[in-house]
Every structure is written in C-alpha cells, then in structure tokens.
N, C-alpha and C positions, 0 to 999 in steps of 0.2 A: 714454767711456760709463761710467756708474755701474753697478757690479755689483749686480744685484737681491738683496734679502735676504728670506729666508723663515723665519719663526720655527720651523716644523717642516717638514723636508724628508724625504720617504720615497723612497728610491731603489729602484725596482722596482715594477711594477704587476701583479704576480701575485696569487694568492689571499691570501697573507699580508699584503703591503703594502696591498692594497685593504681587507682586513678591519680593519687598524689604522686606515686613513683613515676608514672608515665609523664605527667605534666612537668615534673622536675627534670626528667630525662630529656624531653624535647627542648628544654631551656638550658641544657648544658650542665645540669647538676645530677650526679649519679648517686642515688640513695641505695641503701641495702634494706631489703624487706625480709622479715623473719616470721615464718608461718609454722604453726604447730602441726598442721597436717603433713603426712609423710611425702605426699606427691600430689600432682594435679588429679590423680585418679583415686585418691584416698576415700572419697565419698561423693555421692551425688550432691548437687548444689542447690536443691530446692526447686520451686516451681517457676511460674511465669512472673515477669515484672512488667508493669507499664511504665515507660520512661517518659518523664514529663518534659515539655518544652522549656519550662521556666527554670529547671535546675539540672536534671539528669542529662538532657540533651546539650545544655550549655557546657557541662563538664566534658562531654564527648567531643564537642567542638574544640575546647581548650586542649584536649589530648590529641587532636588531629585524627580522630577515629570516627567521626560522624558518618562519613560515607561508607566505611566498612560496617558500621553498626546497621545502616539501612539494609545491608545485604543479609543480615541475620534476623531481621524482623519477622515475626510470625504473621503471615498474611491471614487476614480474617480474625485475628486475635482480639480486636477491639469490639467485636460483637458482645452483647451482654443480655442476660435474661434474669428477671427477678420474679420469683414464685412465692406463693403462700404455702402454708403447711398442707393444704388439701391438693396441692399440685396445680392450682390455678396460676396461669401466667399473667402477671400484672404489668410487666414492662418487657418489651423485646426490641432490641436494636441490632441492626445489621452493621457490619464493618464496611463502610463505603470507601475506606482508604483516605478519608479527609480528616480524621481525628488527629489530635496533637499528642496522643499518648500511646504510641505503638507498643505492642507486646513483644517481649523477647525472652528466651529461655535464660535463666540466671547463669547456668553453666556455660552457655555459648558466649554470653557477655564476659564472664570471667576469663574464658579462654582467649577472647579477643584482646583483653587487656594484658594477659600474660604473654601472649605472642608478640606484643608490641614492645616488650622490654628486652634489654640485652641478656644473653645467657649469664647466669650466675647472680642476677639481681635478687632473685628470691632464694632464700636459704630455707629448705624444707626440713620438717621434723624438728623444729626448734620451739618447744613449748616453754613459755616463760614461767618462772616461779616467783619473781619479784624484781623490783628496781629500787635503787637508792641514789640519792644525790651525792656527788663528790665535791661540790663547790664550783663556783664560777660557771654555773649553768651546765656542767658536765654530769652525766649519769652512768651508773653501772647497771647492766641488765644481766640477770642470771637465768639459767635454763635447767630443765630437769636432768639433762645428761651431765650436769656438773660444770659445764662451760659457762663463760661469761663474756661480755663485751663492754666497752665503754663508748660513749658517743657525745658529741657536742650538741646534737638536737635529737631528742627522743619524741617520737610521734606515736601516740596510742591509738591504733586503729583496730584494736583487739576485742571489739564487740561488747555485748551486754555485761560480761563478767570480767571486764578489763583488769589486767594486772598493773597497768600504768595509771589508771584513774586514782588509786590511793595517794599518789604523789601530789594530787591536786585537790581531792575532794573526799569527804567521808561518805558521800551518798552511795546507796546500794539500790539496785532495782527491787521494786515491790510488786507483789502479785496484784493484778488488775481486777481479779474476780471472774475472769473468763478463761476457760480451758479449751484446748483443741485436742481432738483426736485426728491426726493426719493420716490420710488413706491414699493409696494408689490403686488404680484399676488399669492394668496394662492391656495394650492392644484392644482398646475399647470398642471399636467398630465391629470386630469379629468376636471377641470374647465377652464383652459386656455391652451389647447393643442397647439394652434398656437404659443403662447409665449414660451412654453416648447420646441417646435421644433426649434425655432429660437435660443434660448440661448444654448441648449445642456446640457451637464452634469456637466459643471464646470464654468470657468470664460469666460465671453463674452464681446466683445468690438466692437462697430460700430462707425466709425469716418468719419467726412467730414465737411468742411466749418465752422470750429470753433465751432463745436458742436458734440454731440455723445451720445451713450448709453453705460453704464458700468453695467454689471449684473453678478450675481452669482446664480447658483442653490444651494439652501439651503438644509441642512440635513433633514428638515421636508417636503421637496418636494415643497416648495414655490420658487418663483423667487424674488430676491431682486435686484431692478433696480435703477440706477441713470441716469436721463436725464440731461445731462451736457451741458452748453453752455456759451460762452463768453457773458456777459451782464453787463449793468450798475448796480451798487450796489443796486439801488432802484427798479430794474425791478420786483423782486419778490413781492414787496409791491403793484404792480398794479394787481396782480392775486388774485382773491377771493377764497382762499382755503377752506372757509366755504361752498362753492357751488362746489361739486366735478365735476359736469358736466361742469360748466364754467371754472374750473381750468384745466381740461383735454383739453378743447378747446383752452384755452390760451397757454398752453404749446405746443400743437400740431401745432399751427400757426408758431412756431419757427422751425418746422420740415416739412414744406410744401415741397412736391415733394419727400420725402423719401419713401422707400418701406413700404407698408402697414403692413407687418409683424413686422417691426421695430416700426412703429407708434403704433401698437397694444400693445406694452409694456407700453404705457401711456394710450391709449384709453380703455384698458381692466383692468386697475389697480384697485385693491380694496382699496388702500390707496395712498394718495399723501401728501408729506411733504416737505416744502421748506427748503433749506440749502444753506447758503453762505459759500464759501471756504475762510478761512482766514489763514494767516501765520505770524509768527514773522520774523524780518529781518534775512536773511541768515548771519550766524556768530554771532548770539546773544550771548553775554557773560556778565559777571559782575565781579566786584572786590569782593574779599573774604570778607564776612561778618560773624562774629563769630556766630556759633550755628544754621545756617540755610542754606539750599540748595534746589535745584529743580531737578525734573527728568521728563522725558516724555514731553508731550505737554506744560507743564508749563515752561520747559526750552527751547524747540526748536520746537514749533508748526510749522508744514509745511503742504503743500497740500498733498493729499493722492496719488499722481501720481508716487511715487517711491515705494509704499507699505511698507514703513519703520516705520510709526508712532507707531504702537503697538509693533513691534519688538524692536525698540529702547527704548520704555518705559520699557519693561521688562528687556532689557539688562542693562539700566541705573539702574533700581531697584536692580538687582542682583549685579552689579559692586559696587554700593554705599554700599550695605550691606557687601560685601566681603572686601571692603576697611576699613570699620569701624571695622570689626572683626580683620583685620590685624594690626590695630592701637588701641588696647584696652584701652590704657592709654592716647591717644592724639587725641581727636576728630577733632581738627583743622587740624592736619597733615593729617588725613584721608580725610576730606572734600577738602583740597587743592589738594591732590593727585587725588581724584575722579573728581574734576572739571577740572584739567589739561588734563585728558583724555576725559571728557565729551565734552568740547568745540569743539575740532577739529572733533570729531565723529559726533556731531550734525550738524556742519557746512557742512561737506561732504555730509550728507544725505539730508539736506535742499537744498543745491545747486543742487543735483541730482533731487530732486522733482521739484524744480522751472524750471529746464531745461526740464523735462518731460512734465510739463504743457505747456510750449511753443512749444514743439514738437507736442504734441497731438492736441492742439487747434490753432496752427499757420498754416501758409501756407503749403500745401502739407502734412498735418498731417497724413492722411491715408497712403500715399506712404512712409513716413518716418518711420511709425510704422511697416509697412509690411517689410521694409528693416531691422528694428531692430530685429523683431522676426525671420526673415529668417537667420540672422547672428548669432543667439545664439547657443552655444553648445547644443547638444541634451539632455544632462543631466539636464539642467536647468529647 
C-alpha cells in the first residue's frame, strides 16, 4: 500500500491547529488535520475561555470568524468575584459589556472553527505514535492503527505531550507544584443553588494559604470548578477517585476551616477529575529544523494562571498560516520568521503565568490578588 502524502499536515485538532487550518484555507492552502479523538462528540472540551483582544481576537479576525464569534459570547461572563477562605467578598465586578476579554465556551469555539473548514479537512481517530525525518524537510508520521503519512510541512499542534516536539527539542513538561481537582455542578440554579450563589454569573476565585477555588458559570447553567492547591506530585495518587464520596472527603480535608459555601463546590460536585498542572521551561525554544514547527502548548506549555494558553495557541496558528502565505515559495523562510516571533511571545506569557502561580499560591496570595484586581483599569 502506498503511503499517502499531504503537503501540509497539522497534528492536533484543538483551537490552535484548527485556527491554522482555517487561516490557510481562506488563503487558498488546504491543509490536513489529524486528530486523535474519534469525533467532535468524543468528549467535552473543558470550560470557559476569555478571548483577549491582543491575540485570540486577532486570530479570529484573521480567520474571518470574528463576527460569528461575537454571536457565541457568554453574555455576563466577564463578571468576576474574589473571595477569602471565610467567604468574605473582596472584589466583585459586574459585566457591563465594555470589557475586551469576552467569555466563550471552549466547545462552542471549537465547533465554530470546525464548521468553517471543508468536509474532510479533519481526519478523526488518528492518534500519532511518532514522527521521523525523511530528508529535504519531509517527514513521516505514524499512527496507532499502523497507518502512516508523509508530508512536506509538519505542524505540531498536539498539546502538552506532543509527539512532534521530539523532532525539535528534548524538553518535556515538568510538574509546577500545583494540582487541580476539577469538578462540575450541573443545573446549578436548581440543583446547586448554594454553589450558584457563591460563584455568581461569571469568573470566580477564592484564595488563601496556598490553595483556592477557581470557577466559571457555564453557558449551560452548570458550574465548572477547580479546587487548586500546592501539593506533592504524588498527592492525587493517594485519592480514590473511583469512590466519589471518599474523593470528596479527601479533597475537603485540604480545605478544613474554609467557609461551608466554598467547601460545597466540592462537597456537592457531580463529577471530580484529578489534574496535575505541568509547564515547559520558560523560554523554551529550538534550533530551526527543516519542514517542521510547533504551536500552542506543544511549543510553550504553561500553567493556566495568566489565561493565555488558548489565546496564544490561536494566535500562533494564525501567525504561522499568515507567514506561510507571505512566503509562498520559501517555507523555510516562513518558518524562521514565524519562530523568531514565536519564541519571545511564548516566553513573555510563560513568565507571566509562572509569576501568577507564585502570586496566587504563595504567601499573602489573597492580599496580592486583591491589590492586582483593584489596580486594573476599569475597561479590562
């Protein structure tokens, strides 16, 4: 059987890979996207995202999707509340519609991007096992089903544990010292009114003593919550998540003495999922390798505490595509120009994220975050 060849192969059908595909498509280049999930409905896509004017929204403009994006924005989602462990509200902001970081459901945004691509662009159920150079900038990619492809341009948009990254870098993500227990409270207003009242209508944050709760009100009326704490990397392995009652109790022991309304975000949860927070080294970069590059978490995985991950992935995708279009006869010149801008951009956001982690979960984290939000310009 002949191995199929694709001029441009994007590994990963997340927001960054799909944005790259869309911007290439609108400029007359038809890439192929290979996604390990079996279909669009294989899993839920996570919680809310705030899409920033300086990067995520610029990517949507480049993709010709900004107006459609405004139609899926979560009205009221830019409201925020910051509480202390005793339940005291220290900061409360309403969403007046003037902010430049509108909230959107990640799944809705992914569906918008998917719907903007021609049928057949995304190849589902294609989990990569590895990639190897063939010479002259060409690469072979292999999949778990035993199939393979070759490509002239390989784009790694395959996230934290990228199978494409080893072609460029030996770096691997390291544990940041913070673990999450992700929780969902469905039909919050009717089934979980206590939690709904605590979180409010948008983004919610409660901090103290190296731990806290981060939450969003979702567009479907549920609450998406992260119980976050500084912990040894193995701590989550000591919790039996197959026994929901035991898992709730184990997590709540880390929040002894906290307000019962806050503890209820775990005690009343319908789901609990463990997550360790990993990051690549701040300033991760690589030497130019012909025919291959990275974007998004594959290039600059960072903790989520600057809110830049999805925005940067989309912006990376759009900028990579635009640079390729600007250099139609010289892919290497395009990749060099893209990476020259990518590295400092990723380093700045990764440094900000690492600093935010230390602020939020370090000494006087609550006081420092109160000062941060109190000093922000009103339009943010």
